[in-house]
MDAnalysis code that builds the backbone (N, CA, C; Angstrom):
import MDAnalysis as mda
import numpy as np

u = mda.Universe.empty(711, n_residues=237, atom_resindex=np.repeat(np.arange(237), 3), trajectory=True)
u.add_TopologyAttr("name", ["N", "CA", "C"] * 237)
u.add_TopologyAttr("resid", np.arange(1, 238))
u.add_TopologyAttr("resname", ["MET", "ASN", "ILE", "THR", "TYR", "PHE", "ILE", "THR", "GLU", "LYS", "LEU", "ILE", "ASN", "TYR", "GLN", "SER", "GLU", "LYS", "SER", "ILE", "THR", "PHE", "LYS", "LEU", "ARG", "LYS", "LYS", "ARG", "THR", "GLU", "LYS", "LEU", "LYS", "GLN", "ILE", "ILE", "THR", "GLU", "CYS", "TYR", "ASN", "LYS", "SER", "GLY", "GLU", "VAL", "LYS", "ILE", "ILE", "ASP", "ILE", "GLY", "GLY", "THR", "LYS", "ASP", "TYR", "TRP", "ASP", "ILE", "ILE", "PRO", "ILE", "ASN", "PHE", "LEU", "ILE", "GLU", "ASN", "LYS", "VAL", "ASN", "ILE", "THR", "VAL", "VAL", "ASN", "LEU", "PRO", "SER", "GLY", "ASN", "LEU", "PRO", "GLU", "ASN", "ASP", "GLY", "ILE", "PHE", "ASN", "PHE", "CYS", "SER", "GLY", "ASP", "GLY", "CYS", "ASN", "LEU", "ILE", "GLU", "PHE", "ALA", "ASN", "ASN", "SER", "PHE", "HIS", "ILE", "ALA", "HIS", "SER", "ASN", "SER", "VAL", "ILE", "GLU", "HIS", "VAL", "GLY", "ASN", "ASP", "GLU", "ASN", "ARG", "ILE", "LYS", "PHE", "SER", "ASN", "GLU", "ILE", "LYS", "ARG", "VAL", "ALA", "LYS", "LYS", "TYR", "TYR", "GLN", "GLN", "THR", "PRO", "ASN", "PHE", "TRP", "PHE", "PRO", "ILE", "GLU", "PRO", "HIS", "PHE", "LEU", "MET", "PRO", "PHE", "PHE", "HIS", "TRP", "LEU", "PRO", "LYS", "PRO", "VAL", "ARG", "ILE", "TRP", "MET", "LEU", "LEU", "HIS", "PHE", "ASP", "LEU", "GLY", "TRP", "TYR", "LYS", "LYS", "ALA", "LYS", "ASP", "LYS", "LYS", "GLN", "ALA", "LYS", "SER", "TYR", "LEU", "ASP", "ASP", "SER", "ARG", "LEU", "LEU", "THR", "LYS", "LYS", "GLU", "PHE", "LEU", "SER", "LEU", "PHE", "PRO", "GLU", "SER", "GLU", "ILE", "TYR", "LYS", "GLU", "ARG", "PHE", "LEU", "PHE", "PHE", "VAL", "LYS", "SER", "PHE", "VAL", "LEU", "ILE", "GLY", "ASN", "SER", "PRO", "PHE", "THR", "SER", "ASN", "PHE"])
u.atoms.positions = np.array([
    [22.002, -29.011, -3.045],
    [21.156, -29.207, -1.837],
    [20.426, -30.477, -1.811],
    [20.402, -31.167, -0.669],
    [19.620, -32.416, -0.572],
    [18.206, -32.191, -0.778],
    [17.605, -32.997, -1.750],
    [16.177, -32.789, -2.088],
    [15.297, -32.987, -0.975],
    [15.535, -33.930, -0.069],
    [14.663, -34.284, 1.059],
    [14.734, -33.090, 1.967],
    [15.894, -32.509, 2.257],
    [15.994, -31.331, 3.167],
    [15.213, -30.202, 2.615],
    [15.361, -29.986, 1.291],
    [14.621, -28.899, 0.611],
    [13.121, -29.030, 0.875],
    [12.632, -30.213, 0.572],
    [11.136, -30.435, 0.634],
    [10.683, -30.232, 2.068],
    [11.349, -30.864, 3.043],
    [10.916, -30.879, 4.371],
    [11.036, -29.533, 5.123],
    [12.237, -28.886, 4.847],
    [12.547, -27.647, 5.654],
    [12.241, -26.422, 4.937],
    [12.486, -26.448, 3.529],
    [12.235, -25.139, 2.866],
    [10.875, -25.025, 2.163],
    [10.195, -26.210, 1.987],
    [8.909, -26.101, 1.290],
    [7.722, -26.359, 2.157],
    [7.663, -27.449, 2.916],
    [6.427, -27.889, 3.605],
    [6.483, -27.725, 5.152],
    [7.547, -27.285, 5.723],
    [7.614, -27.173, 7.185],
    [6.832, -25.879, 7.610],
    [5.545, -26.044, 7.959],
    [4.691, -24.895, 8.274],
    [5.096, -24.187, 9.553],
    [5.894, -24.848, 10.366],
    [6.321, -24.239, 11.644],
    [7.554, -23.313, 11.495],
    [8.150, -23.368, 10.310],
    [9.353, -22.576, 10.072],
    [8.961, -21.287, 9.271],
    [9.196, -20.130, 9.797],
    [8.868, -18.919, 9.069],
    [9.593, -18.784, 7.786],
    [10.622, -19.602, 7.529],
    [11.402, -19.492, 6.339],
    [10.810, -20.440, 5.228],
    [9.925, -21.264, 5.549],
    [9.335, -22.230, 4.580],
    [8.297, -21.571, 3.648],
    [8.250, -22.190, 2.474],
    [7.226, -21.673, 1.502],
    [5.787, -21.864, 2.081],
    [5.608, -23.011, 2.681],
    [4.197, -23.336, 3.160],
    [3.864, -22.299, 4.303],
    [4.739, -22.000, 5.128],
    [4.493, -20.974, 6.215],
    [4.103, -19.596, 5.550],
    [4.871, -19.129, 4.574],
    [4.615, -17.897, 3.955],
    [3.231, -17.939, 3.169],
    [2.941, -18.978, 2.522],
    [1.638, -19.119, 1.836],
    [0.502, -19.104, 2.861],
    [0.674, -19.839, 3.981],
    [-0.336, -19.779, 5.027],
    [-0.561, -18.402, 5.550],
    [0.540, -17.677, 5.798],
    [0.487, -16.331, 6.308],
    [-0.312, -15.434, 5.334],
    [-0.001, -15.512, 4.064],
    [-0.637, -14.745, 3.029],
    [-2.080, -15.184, 3.011],
    [-2.378, -16.425, 3.014],
    [-3.714, -16.994, 2.948],
    [-4.577, -16.460, 4.114],
    [-4.056, -16.249, 5.292],
    [-4.835, -15.850, 6.454],
    [-5.379, -14.448, 6.251],
    [-4.871, -13.640, 5.303],
    [-5.412, -12.281, 5.166],
    [-6.853, -12.430, 4.666],
    [-7.085, -13.357, 3.861],
    [-8.497, -13.611, 3.358],
    [-9.363, -14.117, 4.520],
    [-8.775, -15.002, 5.352],
    [-9.538, -15.477, 6.482],
    [-9.862, -14.359, 7.431],
    [-8.839, -13.527, 7.715],
    [-9.094, -12.411, 8.643],
    [-10.213, -11.494, 8.088],
    [-10.182, -11.245, 6.806],
    [-11.226, -10.363, 6.200],
    [-12.538, -11.016, 6.426],
    [-12.728, -12.312, 6.234],
    [-14.047, -12.982, 6.507],
    [-14.389, -12.780, 7.979],
    [-13.450, -12.983, 8.848],
    [-13.766, -12.868, 10.296],
    [-14.247, -11.484, 10.603],
    [-13.494, -10.447, 10.117],
    [-13.934, -9.090, 10.324],
    [-15.326, -8.781, 9.825],
    [-15.619, -9.231, 8.617],
    [-16.954, -9.059, 8.076],
    [-18.037, -9.674, 8.892],
    [-17.692, -10.852, 9.394],
    [-18.734, -11.599, 10.193],
    [-18.923, -10.919, 11.552],
    [-17.771, -10.463, 12.168],
    [-17.949, -9.756, 13.442],
    [-18.705, -8.454, 13.280],
    [-18.570, -7.738, 12.174],
    [-19.247, -6.494, 11.974],
    [-20.795, -6.763, 11.781],
    [-21.141, -7.926, 11.375],
    [-22.553, -8.209, 11.097],
    [-23.156, -8.816, 12.358],
    [-22.435, -9.649, 13.086],
    [-22.963, -10.519, 14.133],
    [-22.483, -10.204, 15.479],
    [-21.404, -9.421, 15.669],
    [-20.905, -9.086, 16.939],
    [-20.113, -10.232, 17.577],
    [-19.948, -11.340, 16.872],
    [-19.157, -12.442, 17.416],
    [-18.890, -13.356, 16.105],
    [-17.933, -14.308, 16.306],
    [-17.620, -15.212, 15.245],
    [-17.375, -16.610, 15.780],
    [-18.273, -17.490, 15.397],
    [-18.109, -18.888, 15.813],
    [-17.602, -19.678, 14.673],
    [-16.490, -20.295, 14.744],
    [-15.746, -21.074, 13.741],
    [-15.776, -22.562, 14.119],
    [-15.997, -23.406, 13.186],
    [-15.732, -24.808, 13.360],
    [-14.540, -25.160, 12.559],
    [-13.443, -25.629, 13.069],
    [-12.307, -26.050, 12.390],
    [-12.205, -27.605, 12.369],
    [-12.495, -28.155, 11.211],
    [-12.531, -29.644, 11.080],
    [-11.167, -30.138, 10.731],
    [-10.672, -31.067, 11.542],
    [-9.265, -31.696, 11.362],
    [-8.173, -30.651, 11.662],
    [-8.410, -29.677, 12.495],
    [-7.394, -28.719, 12.812],
    [-6.677, -28.869, 14.066],
    [-5.875, -27.861, 14.481],
    [-5.166, -27.885, 15.656],
    [-5.065, -26.399, 16.209],
    [-4.829, -26.318, 17.477],
    [-4.679, -25.039, 18.020],
    [-3.460, -24.316, 17.483],
    [-2.348, -25.088, 17.302],
    [-1.135, -24.466, 16.818],
    [-1.338, -23.747, 15.402],
    [-2.187, -24.354, 14.589],
    [-2.411, -23.736, 13.265],
    [-2.850, -22.305, 13.431],
    [-3.595, -21.955, 14.434],
    [-4.166, -20.646, 14.524],
    [-3.186, -19.646, 15.082],
    [-1.941, -20.051, 15.469],
    [-0.897, -19.213, 15.921],
    [-0.489, -18.220, 14.772],
    [-0.901, -18.523, 13.588],
    [-0.460, -17.702, 12.455],
    [-1.316, -16.429, 12.360],
    [-2.414, -16.365, 13.158],
    [-3.262, -15.203, 13.266],
    [-3.006, -14.577, 14.645],
    [-2.715, -13.354, 14.854],
    [-2.439, -12.817, 16.196],
    [-3.632, -13.042, 17.176],
    [-3.370, -13.507, 18.295],
    [-4.409, -13.836, 19.259],
    [-5.282, -12.631, 19.646],
    [-4.622, -11.448, 19.621],
    [-5.336, -10.267, 19.939],
    [-6.464, -10.001, 18.859],
    [-6.136, -10.288, 17.638],
    [-7.130, -10.089, 16.570],
    [-8.321, -11.077, 16.830],
    [-8.115, -12.243, 17.213],
    [-9.172, -13.276, 17.431],
    [-10.012, -12.845, 18.634],
    [-9.308, -12.315, 19.670],
    [-10.113, -11.909, 20.842],
    [-10.872, -10.625, 20.566],
    [-10.320, -9.670, 19.909],
    [-11.029, -8.507, 19.545],
    [-12.230, -8.693, 18.757],
    [-12.200, -9.710, 17.855],
    [-13.410, -9.987, 17.026],
    [-14.247, -11.133, 17.628],
    [-14.005, -11.393, 18.909],
    [-14.863, -12.307, 19.702],
    [-15.030, -13.613, 18.946],
    [-13.799, -14.142, 18.561],
    [-13.810, -15.382, 17.831],
    [-13.776, -16.576, 18.802],
    [-14.635, -17.599, 18.523],
    [-14.586, -18.860, 19.342],
    [-14.454, -19.957, 18.386],
    [-13.487, -20.858, 18.543],
    [-13.088, -21.882, 17.609],
    [-13.381, -23.240, 18.179],
    [-14.244, -24.031, 17.557],
    [-14.479, -25.411, 17.903],
    [-13.683, -26.248, 16.973],
    [-12.681, -27.007, 17.503],
    [-11.833, -27.863, 16.754],
    [-12.341, -29.326, 16.820],
    [-12.583, -29.903, 15.716],
    [-13.193, -31.220, 15.660],
    [-12.180, -32.155, 14.954],
    [-11.874, -33.279, 15.616],
    [-11.032, -34.284, 15.043],
    [-11.602, -35.658, 15.333],
    [-11.176, -36.615, 14.565],
    [-11.606, -38.000, 14.877],
    [-11.148, -38.442, 16.186],
    [-11.923, -39.338, 16.861],
    [-11.553, -39.846, 18.185],
    [-10.216, -40.439, 18.155],
    [-9.324, -40.077, 19.050],
    [-7.978, -40.720, 19.108],
    [-7.332, -40.371, 20.598],
    [-7.799, -41.139, 21.488],
    [-7.213, -40.964, 22.823],
    [-7.882, -39.738, 23.558],
    [-7.081, -39.098, 24.405],
    [-7.680, -37.969, 25.220],
    [-7.688, -36.661, 24.387],
    [-8.865, -35.999, 24.537],
    [-8.927, -34.674, 23.916],
    [-8.091, -33.629, 24.659],
    [-7.560, -32.624, 23.924],
    [-6.978, -31.528, 24.538],
    [-8.006, -30.795, 25.467],
    [-7.521, -30.177, 26.528],
    [-8.444, -29.418, 27.320],
    [-8.833, -28.135, 26.613],
    [-10.065, -27.674, 26.818],
    [-10.497, -26.381, 26.301],
    [-9.589, -25.284, 26.801],
    [-9.286, -24.367, 25.908],
    [-8.306, -23.381, 26.253],
    [-8.650, -22.037, 25.628],
    [-9.087, -21.099, 26.497],
    [-9.421, -19.735, 26.052],
    [-10.499, -19.767, 25.004],
    [-10.210, -19.296, 23.782],
    [-11.175, -19.295, 22.732],
    [-11.386, -20.676, 22.017],
    [-10.632, -21.614, 22.444],
    [-10.652, -22.939, 21.728],
    [-11.406, -23.934, 22.535],
    [-12.280, -24.671, 21.835],
    [-12.989, -25.877, 22.369],
    [-12.663, -27.028, 21.466],
    [-12.425, -28.179, 22.162],
    [-12.105, -29.435, 21.389],
    [-13.093, -30.450, 21.478],
    [-13.372, -31.148, 20.437],
    [-14.388, -32.313, 20.538],
    [-14.074, -33.315, 19.429],
    [-14.542, -34.475, 19.726],
    [-14.398, -35.599, 18.729],
    [-15.555, -35.572, 17.800],
    [-15.295, -35.924, 16.558],
    [-16.376, -35.938, 15.578],
    [-15.786, -36.394, 14.214],
    [-16.694, -36.586, 13.219],
    [-16.454, -37.008, 11.917],
    [-16.884, -35.947, 10.948],
    [-15.961, -35.368, 10.245],
    [-16.272, -34.304, 9.305],
    [-17.294, -34.672, 8.244],
    [-17.482, -35.927, 8.018],
    [-18.497, -36.502, 6.983],
    [-19.822, -36.659, 7.652],
    [-19.884, -36.519, 8.992],
    [-21.226, -36.726, 9.685],
    [-21.191, -35.942, 10.977],
    [-21.376, -34.614, 10.961],
    [-21.292, -33.773, 12.125],
    [-22.663, -33.698, 12.786],
    [-23.141, -34.882, 13.109],
    [-24.525, -35.025, 13.645],
    [-24.707, -34.271, 14.957],
    [-23.684, -34.019, 15.723],
    [-23.766, -33.359, 17.029],
    [-24.048, -31.797, 16.792],
    [-23.893, -31.347, 15.592],
    [-24.149, -29.894, 15.413],
    [-25.374, -29.591, 14.571],
    [-26.223, -28.670, 15.038],
    [-27.360, -28.305, 14.285],
    [-26.992, -27.531, 13.069],
    [-28.023, -27.242, 12.134],
    [-27.864, -26.487, 10.963],
    [-27.420, -25.038, 11.390],
    [-26.480, -24.509, 10.653],
    [-26.063, -23.135, 10.857],
    [-25.609, -22.788, 12.297],
    [-24.931, -23.831, 12.900],
    [-24.384, -23.626, 14.238],
    [-23.247, -22.619, 14.319],
    [-22.616, -22.440, 13.149],
    [-21.349, -21.655, 13.176],
    [-21.492, -20.554, 12.022],
    [-20.671, -19.533, 12.210],
    [-20.604, -18.555, 11.150],
    [-19.663, -18.964, 10.021],
    [-18.595, -19.708, 10.362],
    [-17.619, -20.044, 9.378],
    [-17.158, -21.580, 9.642],
    [-17.143, -22.312, 8.515],
    [-16.549, -23.726, 8.572],
    [-15.223, -23.612, 7.909],
    [-14.226, -24.069, 8.604],
    [-12.788, -24.037, 8.075],
    [-12.202, -25.367, 8.093],
    [-11.385, -25.608, 7.058],
    [-10.574, -26.838, 7.155],
    [-9.301, -26.528, 6.225],
    [-8.206, -27.040, 6.656],
    [-7.009, -26.857, 5.886],
    [-6.324, -28.191, 5.676],
    [-6.222, -28.543, 4.377],
    [-5.633, -29.856, 3.951],
    [-6.334, -31.036, 4.707],
    [-7.615, -31.061, 4.561],
    [-8.353, -32.146, 5.221],
    [-9.226, -32.930, 4.238],
    [-9.827, -32.314, 3.264],
    [-10.816, -32.993, 2.385],
    [-10.069, -34.110, 1.590],
    [-8.799, -33.986, 1.304],
    [-8.070, -35.060, 0.575],
    [-7.835, -36.255, 1.398],
    [-8.209, -36.243, 2.781],
    [-7.972, -37.342, 3.651],
    [-9.269, -38.039, 3.999],
    [-10.408, -37.653, 3.556],
    [-11.709, -38.228, 4.084],
    [-12.037, -39.595, 3.326],
    [-11.325, -39.906, 2.259],
    [-11.611, -41.157, 1.637],
    [-12.179, -41.050, 0.163],
    [-13.237, -41.862, -0.137],
    [-13.702, -41.927, -1.518],
    [-14.615, -40.760, -1.887],
    [-15.036, -40.837, -3.121],
    [-15.915, -39.690, -3.642],
    [-17.177, -39.493, -2.749],
    [-17.751, -40.562, -2.359],
    [-18.926, -40.463, -1.496],
    [-18.638, -39.707, -0.204],
    [-17.501, -39.972, 0.414],
    [-17.184, -39.299, 1.643],
    [-16.890, -37.824, 1.412],
    [-16.286, -37.481, 0.314],
    [-15.956, -36.097, -0.010],
    [-17.193, -35.297, -0.220],
    [-18.275, -35.956, -0.818],
    [-19.536, -35.302, -1.010],
    [-20.190, -35.080, 0.384],
    [-20.155, -36.078, 1.239],
    [-20.778, -35.942, 2.542],
    [-19.995, -34.827, 3.372],
    [-18.672, -34.800, 3.264],
    [-17.900, -33.777, 3.940],
    [-18.281, -32.379, 3.441],
    [-18.379, -32.178, 2.200],
    [-18.687, -30.894, 1.671],
    [-20.173, -30.458, 2.036],
    [-21.050, -31.431, 2.057],
    [-22.461, -31.098, 2.467],
    [-22.494, -30.736, 3.890],
    [-21.770, -31.417, 4.738],
    [-21.781, -31.080, 6.169],
    [-21.150, -29.730, 6.446],
    [-20.087, -29.380, 5.655],
    [-19.530, -28.012, 5.802],
    [-20.571, -27.015, 5.550],
    [-21.328, -27.201, 4.557],
    [-22.373, -26.211, 4.108],
    [-23.637, -26.223, 5.036],
    [-23.797, -27.364, 5.678],
    [-24.957, -27.434, 6.562],
    [-24.790, -26.751, 7.904],
    [-23.493, -26.968, 8.519],
    [-23.317, -26.533, 9.835],
    [-22.885, -25.005, 9.940],
    [-22.517, -24.431, 8.852],
    [-22.001, -23.050, 8.868],
    [-22.636, -22.210, 7.744],
    [-22.635, -20.972, 7.983],
    [-23.210, -20.077, 6.981],
    [-22.182, -19.633, 5.880],
    [-20.914, -19.816, 6.160],
    [-19.873, -19.447, 5.264],
    [-18.757, -20.437, 5.462],
    [-18.021, -20.662, 4.440],
    [-16.881, -21.627, 4.580],
    [-15.576, -21.172, 3.949],
    [-14.550, -21.740, 4.444],
    [-13.171, -21.478, 3.980],
    [-12.457, -22.811, 3.898],
    [-12.221, -23.256, 2.713],
    [-11.690, -24.592, 2.584],
    [-10.391, -24.601, 1.731],
    [-9.407, -25.318, 2.174],
    [-8.056, -25.309, 1.426],
    [-7.710, -26.775, 1.179],
    [-7.104, -26.967, 0.064],
    [-6.530, -28.333, -0.262],
    [-5.323, -28.233, -1.230],
    [-4.357, -29.115, -1.130],
    [-3.200, -29.133, -2.059],
    [-3.786, -29.482, -3.482],
    [-2.965, -28.972, -4.492],
    [-3.271, -29.248, -5.872],
    [-2.691, -30.527, -6.353],
    [-3.475, -31.412, -6.958],
    [-2.995, -32.639, -7.578],
    [-1.930, -32.439, -8.548],
    [-1.915, -31.281, -9.263],
    [-0.982, -31.017, -10.308],
    [0.259, -30.312, -9.935],
    [0.395, -30.112, -8.551],
    [1.715, -29.597, -8.050],
    [2.709, -30.789, -8.035],
    [3.876, -30.684, -8.518],
    [4.734, -31.829, -8.717],
    [5.180, -32.554, -7.486],
    [5.201, -31.916, -6.340],
    [5.723, -32.579, -5.083],
    [4.490, -32.928, -4.289],
    [4.380, -34.224, -3.998],
    [3.259, -34.749, -3.193],
    [3.528, -34.344, -1.713],
    [2.622, -33.626, -0.984],
    [2.934, -33.087, 0.220],
    [2.833, -34.008, 1.464],
    [2.368, -35.257, 1.255],
    [2.299, -36.214, 2.363],
    [3.346, -37.231, 2.308],
    [3.676, -37.684, 1.096],
    [4.802, -38.642, 0.973],
    [6.101, -38.010, 0.616],
    [6.070, -36.681, 0.322],
    [7.228, -35.843, 0.123],
    [8.127, -36.318, -0.923],
    [7.495, -36.798, -2.057],
    [8.277, -37.303, -3.199],
    [7.790, -36.591, -4.434],
    [8.739, -36.013, -5.279],
    [8.308, -35.405, -6.484],
    [7.639, -36.520, -7.398],
    [6.527, -36.102, -7.970],
    [5.801, -36.864, -8.937],
    [5.266, -38.155, -8.413],
    [5.363, -38.435, -7.148],
    [4.909, -39.787, -6.616],
    [3.409, -39.966, -6.933],
    [2.529, -38.983, -6.764],
    [1.084, -39.130, -6.904],
    [0.732, -39.298, -8.412],
    [1.612, -39.098, -9.325],
    [1.359, -39.342, -10.758],
    [1.821, -40.688, -11.242],
    [2.430, -41.431, -10.351],
    [2.896, -42.747, -10.772],
    [1.755, -43.736, -10.806],
    [1.843, -44.827, -11.531],
    [0.862, -45.868, -11.439],
    [0.729, -46.447, -10.088],
    [-0.501, -46.804, -9.658],
    [-0.770, -47.227, -8.335],
    [0.178, -48.441, -7.941],
    [0.366, -49.441, -8.777],
    [1.249, -50.576, -8.359],
    [2.699, -50.101, -8.057],
    [3.157, -49.082, -8.795],
    [4.509, -48.576, -8.509],
    [4.490, -47.861, -7.145],
    [3.493, -47.100, -6.798],
    [3.464, -46.452, -5.492],
    [3.310, -47.452, -4.366],
    [2.534, -48.447, -4.533],
    [2.408, -49.527, -3.565],
    [3.789, -50.137, -3.296],
    [4.486, -50.524, -4.362],
    [5.836, -51.086, -4.246],
    [6.784, -50.216, -3.431],
    [6.774, -48.868, -3.722],
    [7.612, -47.965, -2.979],
    [7.305, -47.889, -1.526],
    [5.974, -47.878, -1.257],
    [5.549, -47.843, 0.177],
    [5.913, -49.087, 0.976],
    [6.044, -50.257, 0.202],
    [6.427, -51.445, 0.869],
    [7.946, -51.544, 1.129],
    [8.693, -50.686, 0.468],
    [10.201, -50.793, 0.540],
    [10.855, -49.502, 1.184],
    [10.111, -48.413, 1.409],
    [10.734, -47.179, 1.896],
    [9.742, -46.442, 2.858],
    [10.439, -45.759, 3.788],
    [9.685, -44.740, 4.552],
    [9.479, -43.535, 3.550],
    [8.328, -43.029, 3.437],
    [8.037, -41.949, 2.591],
    [7.293, -40.775, 3.336],
    [7.939, -39.710, 3.432],
    [7.198, -38.559, 4.041],
    [6.827, -38.860, 5.467],
    [5.549, -38.642, 5.700],
    [4.966, -38.839, 7.082],
    [4.608, -40.345, 7.372],
    [4.904, -41.180, 6.377],
    [4.454, -42.643, 6.466],
    [5.713, -43.561, 6.613],
    [5.646, -44.370, 7.577],
    [6.646, -45.455, 7.745],
    [6.394, -46.555, 6.729],
    [7.415, -47.332, 6.372],
    [7.291, -48.407, 5.386],
    [6.133, -49.308, 5.759],
    [5.288, -49.540, 4.764],
    [4.091, -50.422, 4.958],
    [4.512, -51.850, 5.297],
    [3.670, -52.431, 6.153],
    [3.941, -53.906, 6.493],
    [3.496, -54.795, 5.461],
    [2.471, -54.458, 4.734],
    [1.910, -55.310, 3.681],
    [1.143, -54.464, 2.612],
    [0.633, -55.163, 1.652],
    [-0.077, -54.356, 0.580],
    [-1.316, -53.702, 1.088],
    [-1.997, -54.328, 1.985],
    [-3.212, -53.741, 2.545],
    [-2.878, -52.448, 3.248],
    [-1.927, -52.404, 3.965],
    [-1.459, -51.149, 4.636],
    [-1.038, -50.074, 3.645],
    [-0.233, -50.581, 2.645],
    [0.245, -49.583, 1.608],
    [-1.003, -48.950, 0.892],
    [-2.021, -49.805, 0.609],
    [-3.235, -49.312, -0.011],
    [-3.970, -48.297, 0.858],
    [-3.960, -48.614, 2.173],
    [-4.657, -47.696, 3.116],
    [-3.943, -46.318, 3.166],
    [-2.572, -46.358, 2.988],
    [-1.857, -45.096, 2.977],
    [-2.258, -44.257, 1.816],
    [-2.360, -44.858, 0.620],
    [-2.884, -44.235, -0.578],
    [-4.304, -43.632, -0.433],
    [-5.126, -44.510, 0.076],
    [-6.554, -44.045, 0.281],
    [-6.683, -42.902, 1.378],
    [-5.651, -42.818, 2.228],
    [-5.763, -41.751, 3.237],
    [-5.335, -40.421, 2.615],
    [-4.645, -40.389, 1.579],
    [-4.157, -39.074, 1.010],
    [-4.409, -39.112, -0.543],
    [-5.580, -38.576, -0.928],
    [-5.873, -38.554, -2.351],
    [-6.070, -37.059, -2.758],
    [-5.085, -36.438, -3.499],
    [-5.196, -35.111, -3.765],
    [-6.226, -34.851, -4.875],
    [-6.855, -33.668, -4.830],
    [-7.917, -33.278, -5.728],
    [-7.340, -32.304, -6.803],
    [-7.990, -32.359, -8.037],
    [-7.781, -31.365, -9.025],
    [-8.691, -30.173, -8.752],
    [-8.373, -29.072, -9.432],
    [-9.284, -27.932, -9.350],
    [-10.709, -28.259, -9.687],
    [-10.939, -29.010, -10.787],
    [-12.247, -29.362, -11.180],
    [-12.977, -30.232, -10.142],
    [-12.296, -31.144, -9.521],
    [-12.900, -31.941, -8.439],
    [-13.248, -31.086, -7.269],
    [-12.383, -30.274, -6.809],
    [-12.610, -29.380, -5.707],
    [-13.773, -28.493, -5.919],
    [-13.822, -27.836, -7.078],
    [-14.941, -26.866, -7.350],
    [-16.274, -27.652, -7.451],
    [-16.224, -28.897, -7.916],
    [-17.527, -29.601, -8.024],
    [-18.167, -29.890, -6.716],
    [-17.400, -29.832, -5.675],
    [-17.924, -30.107, -4.291],
    [-18.444, -28.772, -3.729],
    [-17.896, -27.617, -4.185],
    [-18.356, -26.301, -3.687],
    [-18.595, -25.406, -4.881],
    [-19.553, -25.638, -5.719],
    [-19.723, -24.969, -6.981],
    [-20.096, -23.455, -6.838],
    [-20.596, -23.109, -5.626],
    [-21.022, -21.719, -5.427],
    [-19.891, -20.862, -4.926],
    [-18.687, -21.379, -4.803],
    [-17.587, -20.624, -4.195],
    [-16.684, -19.855, -5.130],
    [-15.858, -19.026, -4.525],
    [-14.816, -18.323, -5.241],
    [-13.535, -19.141, -5.016],
    [-12.676, -19.219, -6.008],
    [-11.452, -19.988, -5.818],
    [-10.225, -19.076, -5.917],
    [-9.234, -19.323, -5.050],
    [-7.971, -18.652, -4.992],
    [-6.877, -19.660, -5.163],
    [-5.936, -19.281, -6.015],
    [-4.793, -20.236, -6.337],
    [-3.563, -19.681, -5.595],
    [-2.905, -20.549, -4.854],
    [-1.641, -20.253, -4.219],
    [-0.541, -20.834, -5.055],
    [0.396, -19.897, -5.510],
    [1.420, -20.328, -6.538],
    [2.773, -20.418, -5.847],
    [3.530, -21.311, -6.347],
    [4.996, -21.441, -6.005],
    [5.661, -21.605, -7.341],
    [6.540, -20.613, -7.630],
    [7.228, -20.581, -9.021],
    [6.172, -20.608, -10.074],
    [6.217, -21.589, -10.986],
    [5.309, -21.624, -12.090],
    [4.142, -22.456, -11.782],
    [3.999, -22.991, -10.623],
    [3.029, -23.978, -10.306],
    [1.881, -23.506, -9.265],
    [0.753, -24.037, -9.409],
    [-0.268, -23.813, -8.345],
    [-0.126, -24.878, -7.320],
    [0.314, -24.428, -6.093],
    [0.517, -25.355, -5.068],
    [-0.718, -25.835, -4.359],
    [-1.714, -24.931, -4.145],
    [-2.999, -25.371, -3.548],
    [-4.058, -24.357, -3.868],
    [-5.254, -24.758, -3.465],
    [-6.490, -24.007, -3.745],
    [-7.141, -23.623, -2.428],
    [-7.733, -22.459, -2.415],
    [-8.630, -22.031, -1.329],
    [-9.979, -21.703, -1.883],
    [-11.005, -22.271, -1.339],
    [-12.399, -21.948, -1.815],
    [-13.100, -21.241, -0.699],
    [-13.764, -20.106, -0.987],
    [-14.467, -19.305, -0.026],
    [-15.891, -19.090, -0.525],
    [-16.918, -19.343, 0.202],
    [-18.279, -19.270, -0.253],
    [-19.254, -19.178, 0.827],
    [-20.483, -18.768, 0.452],
    [-21.590, -18.784, 1.364],
    [-22.374, -20.125, 1.199],
    [-22.850, -20.671, 2.206],
    [-23.683, -21.846, 2.117],
    [-24.832, -21.575, 1.200],
    [-25.214, -22.481, 0.356],
    [-26.356, -22.319, -0.438],
    [-27.671, -22.359, 0.352],
    [-27.608, -22.759, 1.633],
    [-28.763, -22.894, 2.466],
    [-29.042, -21.674, 3.305],
    [-28.183, -20.617, 3.149],
    [-28.416, -19.417, 3.863],
    [-27.836, -18.298, 3.096],
    [-28.374, -17.064, 3.239],
    [-28.040, -15.902, 2.415],
    [-27.155, -14.941, 3.146],
    [-26.992, -15.065, 4.469],
    [-26.233, -14.081, 5.150],
    [-25.541, -14.722, 6.381],
    [-24.799, -13.991, 7.174],
    [-24.194, -14.401, 8.343],
    [-25.227, -14.790, 9.406],
])
């Protein structure tokens, strides 16, 4: 089997019900649905902020479940052209997950992000991101790929993220890799690497030390981590 086909179609294509990523997401949502149900039972509604998300992502949870639990989802992404129109339970706005200044403390019941924190930049930005998550919501659900999983999920190359940085830059200058077109120069190649920096379990937990961690496994490897916790700034929903 072609390795590129296997990675793109069988492993990371979250829109295909046959892919490993889709199956893991579906299994993962059971924990998210449990949090939503608990929140609804306490508050009578569920306000979620989804940082870096899309409406399509939420198709993995039945819309009837979201409506019955009076879920309202605010999707926040960096400014990039026209915003999608608000649609049913979904509201869309521009913002920076590292500085959610437009939202007051505890504006939401749940702060959600899926494969986002590895894209926010350096250590300082990751700390800002985690602090904002805990500031704007009373509970959080955070997911990120595992650095020690052998296939890099953005460049779609086995072991790519474990190679020395000069080697990775050279490869980016000479090939299209994953979701990234061949870099025009070293500056762009470095920006690609800065845009996708995977975290280890220790690094992820250091940002959310009060959380419970769940490991998503594929074969003998941990593919990604999910952290669920209550904000240290509030004790209940």
